[in-house]
C-alpha positions in Angstrom: 45.9 83.2 20.7 48.8 84.0 18.4 50.8 81.2 20.0 48.1 78.7 19.1 47.3 80.2 15.7 50.2 82.4 14.4 48.1 83.6 11.4 45.0 84.5 13.4 43.7 87.9 12.1 41.7 88.3 15.3 44.8 87.6 17.5 46.9 90.2 15.6 44.0 92.6 15.7 43.6 92.4 19.4 47.4 92.6 20.0 47.6 95.6 17.7 44.8 97.3 19.6 46.5 96.6 22.9 49.6 98.2 21.7 47.6 101.1 20.3 45.9 101.7 23.7 49.3 101.7 25.4 50.6 104.3 23.0 53.0 101.9 21.4 52.1 102.9 17.8 54.8 101.3 15.8 54.3 98.0 17.5 50.5 98.4 16.9 51.2 99.2 13.2 53.3 96.0 12.9 50.4 93.9 14.2 47.7 95.8 12.3 49.5 95.5 9.0 49.5 91.7 9.5 45.7 92.0 9.7 45.6 94.4 6.8 46.9 91.6 4.6 43.7 89.8 5.0 41.3 90.5 2.1 39.2 93.6 2.8 35.8 92.7 4.1 37.1 89.5 5.7 39.3 91.0 8.4 38.0 91.6 11.9 37.7 95.2 13.1 39.0 96.7 9.8 38.2 100.1 11.2 40.6 99.6 14.0 43.3 98.7 11.5 42.9 101.9 9.6 42.4 104.1 12.6 45.5 102.6 14.1 47.4 103.3 10.9 46.1 106.9 10.9 47.1 107.6 14.5 50.5 106.1 13.9 51.0 108.6 11.0 50.5 106.0 8.3 47.7 108.2 6.9 48.0 107.3 3.2 47.5 103.6 4.0 44.6 104.5 6.3 43.0 106.6 3.5 43.4 103.8 1.1 41.8 101.4 3.5 38.9 103.8 4.1 38.4 104.2 0.3 38.3 100.4 0.0 35.7 100.2 2.8 33.6 102.9 1.2 33.7 101.0 -2.1 32.8 97.8 -0.3 29.8 99.6 1.3 28.0 99.3 -2.1 28.1 95.5 -1.7 27.6 95.1 2.0 26.8 97.1 5.1 29.8 98.9 6.6 29.0 100.3 10.0 29.0 104.1 10.1 30.3 104.1 13.6 33.4 102.3 12.3 33.8 104.9 9.5 33.5 107.7 12.1 36.4 106.2 14.1 38.6 106.2 10.9 37.6 109.7 10.0 38.3 111.0 13.5 41.7 109.2 13.5 42.5 110.9 10.2 41.6 114.3 11.7 38.3 114.9 9.9 36.0 115.7 12.8 33.2 116.8 10.6 33.0 113.6 8.6 33.3 111.7 11.9 30.3 113.4 13.3 28.4 113.0 10.0 29.0 109.2 10.3 28.0 109.1 14.0 24.7 110.8 13.0 24.2 108.1 10.3 25.0 105.4 12.8 22.3 106.9 15.1 19.8 107.0 12.2 20.7 103.3 11.4 20.3 102.4 15.1 23.8 100.8 15.2 24.4 99.0 18.5 28.0 100.1 18.6 26.7 103.5 19.8 26.4 101.9 23.2 30.2 102.2 23.4 30.1 105.9 22.5 31.3 107.1 26.0 33.8 104.4 26.4 35.4 104.4 23.0 39.0 105.8 23.6 39.1 107.2 20.1 36.4 109.7 21.1 37.8 110.8 24.4 38.7 114.2 23.1 35.1 114.7 21.9 33.4 114.5 25.2 33.3 118.3 25.7 31.9 118.9 22.2 28.2 119.9 22.4 27.4 117.6 19.4 28.9 114.7 21.2 27.0 115.5 24.4 23.7 115.7 22.4 24.4 112.4 20.7 25.1 110.7 24.0 21.8 112.1 25.3 19.8 110.9 22.2 21.3 107.5 22.4 20.1 107.3 26.0 23.4 106.9 27.7 23.9 108.5 31.2 25.3 112.0 31.1 
């Protein structure tokens, strides 16, 4: 995709996420920062940008992006599932769970990925996570 459209925010987002999943955090940050230059609210998967930055120890940039998303939530809907991922990446497990509960209350379809979201792998043994998976209706 990037070969065809070098400025593709989606292309750089997906490449950054691939690097992220491989544990190549600095390469992920390089790609995600290219996406982060897209105006907030217009980028694809902005939560992955900020989560990736947080995991790669660029936490101040991730917090700034999170604050921008929260401010933007006054003007348009920002998925709580997405905010939960950012909070978890920043190490705030309580706010992550709070936003997952809000996502459940809002019936966000992203909760269908709850068990397969790599960011939440370490939560699988948490009773709150197990309860949420049960309430969403996913297999145990």
